[in-house]
C-alpha positions in Angstrom: -27.8 7.6 -97.9 -24.2 8.3 -97.3 -21.9 5.4 -96.7 -19.0 5.2 -94.2 -16.6 5.7 -97.2 -18.5 8.8 -98.4 -18.2 10.3 -94.9 -14.5 9.6 -94.8 -14.0 11.3 -98.1 -15.8 14.4 -96.8 -13.6 14.5 -93.6 -10.4 13.8 -95.5 -11.4 16.7 -97.8 -11.9 18.9 -94.7 -8.5 17.9 -93.2 -6.9 18.2 -96.7 -8.3 21.7 -97.3 -7.1 23.1 -94.0 -4.3 25.6 -94.7 -2.4 28.1 -92.7 -2.0 25.8 -89.6 1.2 25.6 -87.7 2.4 22.1 -87.2 3.1 21.1 -83.5 5.4 18.5 -81.9 4.6 14.8 -81.4 1.9 14.3 -78.9 2.4 10.5 -78.1 5.2 8.9 -76.1 8.1 7.4 -78.2 8.1 4.2 -76.1 6.5 1.1 -77.5 3.3 -0.1 -75.7 2.9 -3.8 -74.7 -0.5 -5.4 -73.8 -2.0 -8.8 -73.3 -4.6 -10.5 -75.4 -8.0 -9.7 -74.0 -6.6 -6.7 -72.1 -7.0 -2.9 -72.4 -4.5 -0.3 -73.5 -4.6 3.5 -73.0 -3.1 5.9 -75.6 -2.5 8.9 -73.5 -1.4 12.1 -75.2 0.9 14.7 -73.7 -1.8 17.4 -74.1 -3.5 19.1 -71.1 -7.1 20.1 -71.0 -7.8 23.7 -71.9 -10.8 26.1 -72.0 -10.7 26.0 -75.8 -11.7 22.6 -77.2 -10.1 20.7 -80.1 -11.5 21.7 -83.5 -11.0 18.1 -84.9 -9.2 14.8 -84.0 -8.5 11.8 -86.1 -7.1 8.4 -84.7 -5.9 5.8 -87.2 -4.3 2.3 -87.2 -1.5 1.5 -89.6 -2.2 4.9 -91.4 -5.0 3.6 -93.5 -7.6 2.3 -91.0 -9.7 4.9 -89.3 -10.5 4.3 -85.6 -12.4 7.6 -84.8 -12.9 11.0 -86.4 -14.0 13.8 -84.1 -15.1 17.2 -85.4 -16.5 19.8 -83.0 -20.2 20.3 -83.2 -20.5 17.1 -85.4 -21.2 13.5 -84.8 -18.2 11.2 -84.2 -17.3 8.7 -86.9 -16.1 5.3 -85.5 -14.6 2.5 -87.7 -16.8 -0.6 -87.8 -14.2 -2.9 -86.2 -13.9 -0.5 -83.2 -17.5 -0.1 -82.3 -17.9 -0.8 -78.5 -14.1 -1.2 -78.1 -13.0 2.4 -77.7 -13.5 5.4 -75.4 -12.4 8.8 -76.7 -11.5 11.7 -74.3 -12.2 15.0 -76.0 -10.4 17.1 -73.4 -6.9 15.6 -74.1 -7.6 13.7 -77.4 -6.6 10.4 -75.6 -8.0 7.0 -76.6 -8.7 3.8 -74.7 -8.8 0.5 -76.7 -10.3 -2.7 -75.1 -10.7 -6.4 -75.9 -7.3 -6.6 -77.5 -6.4 -9.3 -80.1 -3.2 -10.2 -81.7 -4.4 -8.3 -84.9 -4.3 -5.1 -82.9 -0.5 -5.1 -83.1 0.7 -2.2 -85.3 1.2 1.6 -85.6 -1.3 4.0 -84.1 -1.4 7.7 -85.1 -3.4 10.8 -84.1 -3.9 14.2 -85.8 -5.6 17.0 -83.9 -6.3 20.7 -84.6 -6.3 23.0 -81.6 -6.4 26.8 -81.7 -4.9 26.9 -85.3 -2.2 24.4 -84.6 -2.0 20.9 -86.2 -0.8 18.4 -83.7 0.2 14.8 -84.5 1.9 11.7 -82.9 2.7 8.1 -83.7 3.3 5.0 -81.4 3.5 1.2 -81.7 1.4 -1.3 -79.9 2.5 -5.0 -79.5 0.0 -7.6 -78.3 1.2 -10.8 -76.5 -0.3 -14.0 -75.3 0.1 -14.4 -71.5 2.5 -17.0 -70.0 0.7 -20.3 -69.1 1.3 -24.0 -68.3 4.5 -23.5 -66.4 5.8 -26.9 -65.3 9.1 -28.2 -63.7 10.3 -31.8 -64.1 13.3 -33.4 -62.4 15.6 -36.2 -63.5 15.6 -37.5 -59.9 14.4 -36.5 -56.4 16.2 -39.1 -54.3 19.9 -38.2 -54.2 23.0 -38.9 -52.1 25.2 -35.9 -51.1 28.5 -35.5 -53.1 27.6 -38.6 -55.2 24.8 -37.5 -57.5 23.6 -34.9 -60.0 20.2 -33.7 -60.9 18.7 -31.9 -63.9 15.6 -29.7 -63.7 13.7 -28.6 -66.8 11.1 -25.8 -67.0 8.4 -25.7 -69.8 5.8 -23.0 -70.5 3.4 -21.7 -73.1 3.5 -18.1 -74.5 5.7 -15.8 -76.7 9.0 -14.1 -75.7 9.6 -16.2 -72.6 12.4 -15.6 -70.1 13.3 -18.0 -67.2 14.5 -17.5 -63.6 15.2 -20.3 -61.1 14.6 -20.0 -57.3 16.0 -22.2 -54.5 13.8 -21.3 -51.5 13.6 -17.6 -51.8 17.0 -17.1 -53.3 17.8 -16.7 -57.1 19.9 -19.5 -58.5 23.0 -18.4 -60.5 25.5 -20.3 -62.5 28.7 -21.6 -60.7 31.1 -24.6 -60.8 28.3 -26.9 -59.6 25.3 -25.1 -61.2 24.7 -25.0 -65.0 22.0 -23.0 -66.8 21.2 -24.0 -70.4 18.5 -23.8 -73.1 17.9 -20.1 -72.5 18.0 -20.7 -68.8 15.0 -23.2 -69.0 17.3 -26.1 -67.9 19.1 -26.3 -64.5 21.8 -28.9 -63.7 23.4 -29.4 -60.3 26.4 -31.7 -60.0 27.7 -33.1 -56.7 24.6 -32.1 -54.8 24.8 -31.2 -51.1 22.1 -31.2 -48.4 21.9 -27.4 -48.8 20.4 -28.1 -52.2 17.3 -29.8 -50.8 15.3 -26.6 -50.4 12.3 -26.4 -52.9 13.1 -25.3 -56.4 10.7 -23.2 -58.5 10.8 -21.8 -62.1 9.6 -18.3 -62.7 8.6 -17.6 -66.4 8.0 -14.1 -67.7 7.2 -12.2 -71.0 6.4 -8.4 -71.5 2.8 -8.8 -70.2 2.8 -11.5 -67.5 4.8 -13.6 -65.0 4.0 -17.1 -63.7 5.9 -19.2 -61.0 5.8 -23.0 -61.0 4.8 -25.3 -58.2 7.8 -26.3 -56.0 9.9 -29.4 -56.6 11.6 -30.8 -53.5 14.8 -32.9 -53.6 15.5 -35.5 -51.0 19.2 -35.6 -50.4 20.7 -38.2 -48.0 23.8 -37.0 -46.1 25.9 -37.6 -43.1 26.7 -38.6 -40.5 28.6 -35.4 -39.7 29.5 -33.1 -36.8 29.2 -35.9 -34.2 29.3 -34.7 -30.6 29.2 -36.7 -27.3 27.5 -34.8 -24.5 28.0 -35.9 -20.8 25.4 -35.0 -18.2 26.2 -33.9 -15.5 29.1 -32.3 -17.3 31.9 -33.4 -15.0 34.8 -35.8 -15.1 34.4 -37.3 -11.6 31.3 -39.0 -10.2 30.5 -40.4 -6.8 29.5 -44.1 -6.4 25.8 -44.4 -6.9 25.4 -41.4 -9.2 23.3 -41.5 -12.4 25.0 -40.4 -15.6 23.6 -39.7 -19.1 25.6 -39.7 -22.3 24.0 -38.3 -25.5 25.3 -38.7 -29.0 24.2 -35.9 -31.5 24.9 -36.0 -35.2 23.7 -34.5 -38.5 22.3 -37.2 -40.7 19.5 -38.0 -43.3 18.0 -40.5 -42.8 18.5 -40.6 -39.0 21.7 -42.3 -38.0 22.1 -45.6 -36.1 24.4 -45.7 -33.0 26.9 -48.0 -31.3 28.5 -47.4 -27.9 32.0 -48.3 -26.8 33.8 -48.4 -23.5 37.6 -48.4 -23.7 37.2 -49.6 -27.4 34.9 -52.5 -26.6 31.4 -52.4 -28.0 28.5 -52.2 -25.5 25.1 -53.8 -26.0 23.4 -50.4 -25.8 22.0 -48.7 -29.0 20.2 -45.5 -29.6 21.4 -41.9 -29.3 21.4 -41.9 -25.4 23.4 -44.1 -23.0 22.2 -44.0 -19.3 24.4 -45.3 -16.5 22.4 -45.8 -13.3 23.9 -46.2 -9.8 27.4 -46.2 -11.2 30.2 -48.1 -9.5 34.0 -47.8 -9.8 33.9 -50.5 -12.5 32.0 -48.0 -14.8 35.1 -45.8 -15.0 36.7 -45.5 -18.5 36.6 -43.8 -21.9 33.2 -43.8 -23.6 32.6 -43.1 -27.3 29.7 -43.3 -29.7 29.7 -44.3 -33.4 26.9 -43.1 -35.9 26.3 -44.7 -39.3 24.0 -43.9 -42.2 22.6 -47.0 -44.1 21.8 -44.8 -47.2 25.1 -42.9 -47.6 27.0 -45.9 -46.2 29.1 -43.6 -44.2 30.0 -43.6 -40.4 31.6 -41.3 -37.9 33.0 -41.9 -34.3 33.1 -39.3 -31.5 36.0 -38.3 -29.4 36.2 -40.3 -26.2 34.8 -38.9 -23.0 36.5 -40.0 -19.7 34.3 -41.0 -16.7 35.9 -41.6 -13.3 33.8 -43.0 -10.5 35.1 -42.4 -7.0 34.0 -42.9 -3.5 33.0 -39.4 -2.3 32.5 -38.3 1.3 30.3 -35.2 1.9 30.1 -33.2 5.1 27.6 -30.4 5.7 28.2 -27.6 8.2 26.3 -24.5 9.4 28.0 -21.5 11.0 31.2 -23.5 11.6 29.5 -26.5 13.2 28.3 -29.9 11.9 24.8 -29.4 10.4 22.0 -30.9 12.6 19.0 -31.7 10.4 15.7 -30.3 11.5 12.2 -31.3 10.5 12.2 -29.0 7.4 15.5 -30.2 6.0 16.1 -33.2 3.7 19.5 -34.6 2.5 19.3 -36.5 -0.8 21.3 -37.8 -3.8 24.0 -39.3 -1.5 24.1 -36.2 0.7 24.7 -34.0 -2.4 21.5 -32.0 -2.2 20.2 -30.2 0.9 16.5 -29.3 0.5 14.5 -27.1 2.8 10.8 -27.9 2.8 9.8 -24.5 4.3 12.4 -22.0 5.3 12.2 -20.1 8.5 14.3 -17.4 10.1 16.2 -20.0 12.1 17.6 -21.3 8.8 19.6 -18.0 8.4 23.3 -18.6 8.3 26.4 -19.8 6.4 26.2 -23.3 5.0 29.4 -25.2 4.0 29.7 -28.4 2.0 33.0 -30.2 2.1 33.5 -33.1 -0.4 36.5 -35.4 -0.4 37.8 -38.5 -2.1 41.0 -40.5 -2.0 42.5 -38.0 -4.4 41.6 -34.6 -3.1 39.0 -32.5 -1.2 37.2 -29.2 -1.8 34.4 -27.2 -0.4 32.0 -24.4 -1.1 29.9 -22.1 1.1 26.5 -20.5 0.8 25.1 -17.7 2.9 21.3 -18.0 3.3 19.3 -15.0 4.1 15.6 -15.7 5.0 13.4 -12.7 4.6 10.6 -12.5 7.1 8.4 -10.2 9.1 7.6 -7.7 10.1 6.5 -9.2 13.5 6.3 -8.1 17.1 5.9 -4.4 16.2 6.3 -2.3 19.3 6.4 1.4 20.3 8.7 2.5 23.1 8.2 6.0 24.6 6.3 7.9 27.3 2.6 7.7 27.8 2.5 11.1 29.4 4.4 14.3 28.4 4.1 17.8 29.9 2.9 20.5 27.6 5.7 22.2 25.6 7.9 19.1 26.3 9.5 16.9 23.7 7.8 13.7 22.6 10.0 10.8 21.3 8.5 7.5 20.2 10.6 4.6 18.8 9.1 1.8 16.7 10.8 -1.6 16.4 9.9 -4.8 14.6 11.4 -8.2 13.9 12.1 -8.1 10.2 14.6 -9.0 7.5 15.3 -6.8 5.7 14.8 -3.9 8.1 11.2 -2.8 8.0 10.1 0.6 6.9 7.8 2.5 9.3 4.8 4.7 9.0 3.3 6.6 11.9 -0.4 7.3 12.6 -2.1 9.6 15.1 -5.8 8.8 15.8 -5.9 6.8 12.5 -4.3 9.6 10.4 -0.9 9.2 8.8 1.6 11.7 10.2 5.1 10.4 9.2 6.7 7.9 6.8 10.1 6.1 6.4 11.2 6.7 10.0 11.6 4.4 13.0 11.4 7.5 15.3 8.6 10.0 15.8 9.9 13.2 17.5 7.9 16.3 18.2 9.1 19.2 20.2 6.9 21.5 22.2 3.8 19.3 22.2 0.4 20.7 22.8 -2.7 19.3 24.5 -4.0 18.5 21.0 -1.2 15.9 20.7 -2.9 13.7 23.3 -4.4 10.6 21.6 -3.6 7.2 20.2 -0.4 6.6 18.3 0.3 3.6 16.1 3.2 2.4 14.1 2.9 0.4 10.9 5.9 -1.7 9.7 6.3 -2.8 6.1 8.8 -5.3 4.6 9.5 -4.5 0.9 10.6 -8.1 0.2 7.9 -10.1 1.9 5.4 -7.3 1.1 3.8 -7.9 4.5 2.6 -5.2 6.8 2.0 -5.3 10.6 1.0 -2.7 13.1 1.8 -2.0 16.7 -0.7 -1.9 19.5 -2.1 1.5 20.2 0.2 3.7 22.2 -1.8 6.2 24.2 -0.4 9.6 25.1 -1.6 12.3 27.5 -0.2 15.8 27.3 -0.6 17.5 30.8 -0.5 21.1 31.6 1.7 20.5 34.6 3.3 17.8 36.6 0.7 16.0 38.7 2.8 15.3 41.7 1.1 12.0 42.0 2.6 10.1 44.9 3.5 6.5 44.9 0.3 4.4 45.1 -2.0 7.0 43.6 -4.5 6.0 41.0 -4.4 7.7 37.6 -6.5 7.2 34.6 -10.0 8.1 35.8 -11.7 9.9 32.9 -15.1 11.5 33.3 -17.3 12.0 30.3 -20.9 12.8 29.4 -21.5 10.6 26.4 -17.7 10.8 25.7 -17.4 14.4 24.6 -16.6 16.8 27.5 -16.8 20.5 28.0 -15.3 21.5 31.3 -15.9 24.2 33.9 -14.6 24.3 37.5 -16.4 25.7 40.6 -16.9 25.0 44.2 -14.2 22.4 44.5 -16.0 20.1 42.1 -15.3 19.5 38.4 -18.4 19.6 36.2 -18.5 18.0 32.7 -21.3 19.4 30.5 -22.9 18.2 27.3 -25.9 19.5 25.5 -27.4 16.2 24.5 -29.9 17.1 21.8 -27.6 18.4 19.2 -27.9 15.2 17.1 -30.5 15.0 14.3 -33.2 13.2 16.3 -36.9 14.0 16.3 -37.9 15.3 19.8 -41.5 14.9 20.9 -40.9 16.7 24.3 -38.2 18.8 26.0 -34.8 17.3 26.8 -32.7 15.7 27.7 -30.3 18.6 27.5 -27.7 20.5 29.5 -26.4 17.3 31.0 -23.8 17.7 33.8 -21.4 15.2 35.5 -20.0 16.6 38.7 -16.8 15.2 40.2 -16.3 15.9 43.9 -13.8 16.6 45.1 -12.1 17.4 41.8 -8.6 15.9 41.6 -6.5 14.9 38.6 -5.2 11.9 40.5 -6.6 10.1 43.5 -4.6 8.3 46.2 -5.5 4.7 46.8 -8.0 4.5 49.6 -9.5 8.0 49.1 -13.2 8.7 48.4 -15.0 10.6 45.6 -18.5 11.3 44.3 -19.9 11.5 40.8 -23.3 13.3 40.3 -25.2 13.4 37.0 -27.8 16.1 36.4 -29.9 17.0 33.4 -32.7 19.2 32.2 -35.6 17.1 30.9 -39.4 16.7 30.9 -40.5 14.2 31.9 -37.9 13.0 34.4 -35.3 11.1 32.5 -33.7 7.8 33.3 -30.0 8.3 34.4 -27.4 5.7 33.7 -23.7 5.7 34.6 -21.2 3.6 32.7 -17.6 2.5 33.5 -15.6 1.6 30.4 -18.9 1.2 28.5 -20.1 -1.2 31.1 -23.4 -0.3 32.9 -23.1 0.4 36.7 -26.6 -1.0 37.4 -27.0 0.4 40.9 -25.5 3.8 40.3 -28.6 5.9 39.3 -27.7 9.6 39.1 -25.2 9.5 41.9 -22.2 7.3 42.4 -20.0 7.3 45.5 -16.6 5.6 45.3 -15.3 4.7 48.8 -11.7 3.5 49.3 -10.9 3.7 45.6 -8.6 1.1 44.1 -6.9 0.6 40.8 -10.0 -1.4 39.6 -11.9 1.9 39.7 -9.7 3.4 37.0 -11.3 4.1 33.6 -13.8 6.1 31.5 -17.0 7.2 33.4 -20.0 8.1 31.2 -23.3 9.7 32.2 -26.2 9.0 29.9 -29.7 10.5 30.2 -32.7 8.8 28.5 -36.1 10.5 28.1 -38.8 7.9 27.6 -40.7 10.2 25.3 -37.8 11.0 23.1 -38.1 9.2 19.8 -35.0 8.2 17.9 -35.1 8.4 14.1 -33.1 9.0 11.0 -29.9 7.3 12.2 -27.5 7.6 9.2 -24.2 5.8 8.8 -21.6 7.3 6.4 -18.0 6.6 5.4 -15.1 8.9 4.6 -13.6 7.1 1.7 -14.3 4.7 -1.1 -10.7 3.8 -2.0 -9.4 1.0 0.2 -6.4 -1.4 0.0 -5.6 -4.1 2.4 -2.9 -3.2 5.0 -2.5 0.3 3.5 -5.8 2.1 4.2 -7.8 3.5 7.1 -11.6 3.9 7.2 -13.7 6.2 9.3 -17.4 5.5 9.8 -19.6 8.2 11.3 -23.0 7.6 13.0 -25.4 10.6 13.0 -26.3 9.8 16.7 -24.1 8.7 19.6 -24.0 4.9 19.2 -24.6 2.5 22.1 -22.7 -0.1 20.1 -21.5 -1.0 16.6 -22.0 -4.2 14.6 -19.8 -5.8 11.9 -22.3 -8.2 10.3 -23.9 -9.9 13.4 -20.9 -9.4 15.7 -20.3 -6.4 18.1 -17.3 -4.3 17.3 -14.9 -3.7 20.2 -11.9 -1.5 20.6 -8.4 -3.0 19.9 -5.1 -2.1 18.4 -6.7 -1.3 15.1 -10.2 -0.2 16.2 -10.9 3.1 17.9 -14.1 4.8 19.1 -14.4 8.6 19.4 -17.1 11.3 19.5 -19.3 9.5 22.0 -18.8 6.3 20.1 -20.4 8.0 17.1 -17.2 7.6 15.1 -15.5 4.2 14.4 -12.0 4.3 13.0 -10.2 1.2 11.7 -6.5 1.4 10.7 -4.6 -1.1 8.6 -7.8 -2.3 7.0 -7.9 -6.1 6.1 -10.2 -8.1 3.8 -12.1 -9.3 6.9 -13.3 -5.7 7.6 -15.7 -5.7 4.7 -18.8 -5.6 7.0 -21.6 -4.8 6.6 -21.3 -2.2 9.4 -24.2 -0.6 11.3 -24.6 1.5 14.4 -27.4 0.9 17.0 -29.1 3.7 19.1 -32.0 3.2 21.5 -33.8 4.6 24.6 -36.9 3.4 26.6 -39.2 4.9 24.0 -37.6 3.9 20.7 -34.6 2.5 19.0 -33.1 2.6 15.5 -30.4 0.9 13.5 -28.5 2.8 10.7 -28.3 1.7 7.1 -25.7 -1.0 6.4 -22.4 0.0 4.8 -20.3 -2.7 3.1 -16.7 -2.1 2.3 -15.0 -3.5 -0.8 -11.3 -4.0 -0.2 -8.6 -4.7 -2.8 -6.0 -7.3 -1.7 -3.1 -8.9 -3.4 -4.7 -12.2 -4.6 -7.7 -10.5 -6.1 -9.3 -7.1 -6.5 -12.8 -5.8 -6.1 -14.2 -2.6 -7.5 -13.8 -0.2 -4.6 -17.2 1.0 -3.5 -19.4 1.6 -0.6 -23.0 0.4 -1.1 -26.1 0.9 0.9 -27.6 -2.6 1.5 -31.0 -1.6 3.0 -32.8 -2.6 -0.2 -31.8 -6.2 0.0 -34.1 -8.7 1.7 -31.3 -10.0 3.8 -30.5 -6.5 5.0 -34.2 -5.8 5.9 -34.5 -9.1 7.9 -31.3 -8.5 9.8 -32.3 -4.9 10.7 -35.8 -5.9 11.8 -34.4 -8.8 13.9 -31.8 -6.6 15.6 -34.4 -3.9 16.5 -36.8 -6.5 18.0 -34.0 -8.3 20.0 -32.4 -5.1 21.4 -35.7 -3.6 22.3 -36.8 -6.8 24.2 -33.5 -6.9 26.0 -33.7 -3.3 27.0 -37.3 -3.5 28.2 -36.5 -6.7 30.2 -33.6 -5.0 31.9 -36.0 -2.1 33.0 -38.9 -4.2 34.0 -40.9 -3.4 30.8 
């Protein structure tokens, strides 16, 4: 069997017999390589991988020791001491050596044959022990500023050590007070200051590692220094009965001890603060404090601070007259402080405080502006305008600062940032309800006016003094008009709503006004006649301002009319066999904000009345009914308008209540997800609907003898 030495002889013979090769340049870096005991080093050649492989490669240590011999198409030969410690990279002829020891220090060489060229290189590897056991010792840690010196010594294990000192995060360098000796391993500081008390560390390095020691803290006593006497309040003159605080601040370690002096005489008080309560004229004088340090044995005295106590007289005035205190005002601190418990608009004005003493007098003024409102929002302007005429409405409000105005027509916004609404050449369609909303950008409050009704007429009425205006005739509110025979007939086809009809009618309802006049003189007579197509014969009802005229029937004669007869007249036909069903309530929006939003709720049938929770909804400045009461509009929505809302419809034969609609309204002290939700599926909703149906049906039947 061939031995390792026999194989080496064969390979050396192979390398020695190669002739005709061209010798290449060095393939290893010239720089020395450093590595730590137990670590890994990579000998990387300058060669790049190519398609044609190396013919042979030989790595050696100190020339005579073979590490690895590589010959193409043959088995690698690895020196015994390198088994399991190396990795050879055939593509670049590089070599990795692991588990390093101090004995691996030396020269490494490589010979390689590639494409007829002999390539070689040499480099040196030095192995070091890592730095360890870094320790700093101090000659003293309890020092007095300007009176002591300290020596710090740094020790460590490992070869080729270098030392660096750190004070906090800053590098320590030599100076008049700082000395570095013993290869920088010793640090001496003479005449220490309290700026030297930051933690000291020693950083030790060698070519393969760096270790920093634990911190060493120096305790350096210093001071007192930079003494300062602070007077509060910071003034020289004080009124009898005032409270005064004097504070002595100083830099010192350990904390200083204090003495107080008045005109050079020591007071009994100690501590860093001297409080003078309810001072009198006898408290006047020059105050000073003295700080001392029992470790440094030093002391320091402040500059004196003069205090003069005088008898002050204060006089308060408002708008040029002596101030009269009201329930929301409080004078305190010897009339020095005027406090308002809750300000109101009457507190607006110029306030003046005059202060005097036997030496002099002075004063200062303050103008108070109380923001409030808007309140008492009003619209001024006509209630009637001829067609093609000019409409001018003016909105006013009590507000500081001046309010900003937004105009609404029948609940829809029509104009912003204007106190006046002007429209030229008005049309009949401009008749309706106008409201004005005022907003104060400081108080962030909003208020709305009452509804201002406007009627646009086709011509002047010629209404004489004492005539009665304002009689409005309607068939379930919506009116289609035709004139004939001196009477005015209002028509309404009643069954256009989505109700299930079990028989004919009611339909083609007519309300006849005889004689027809736009205005009636007080004391005149008139007739109202309601007719309708229906089978069987319907029940006819007449209403005035939504109130039932119980004795009217299908005919109503008004004799000697008075102002009390003025209002909205409605004719309603009820077929006892007409079944009401599928009443649906919907809303026009799902995005509501308190004081800034309007909501329009629509009932699929003309509604006899509306409910907000269990309360009936009635018209007011913010609430409007239109479309035969089938539409409910609320402007300037508030958090109390959340509902649930429902509309109620009935006749002699049946009744129905719509689904419940609940509004979620965002307001400034909280916010809800804006949504409209159908509440029919809740048990509470079912019970309320069932109860309302039963009660309303019972009341209706009772009123008709059922």
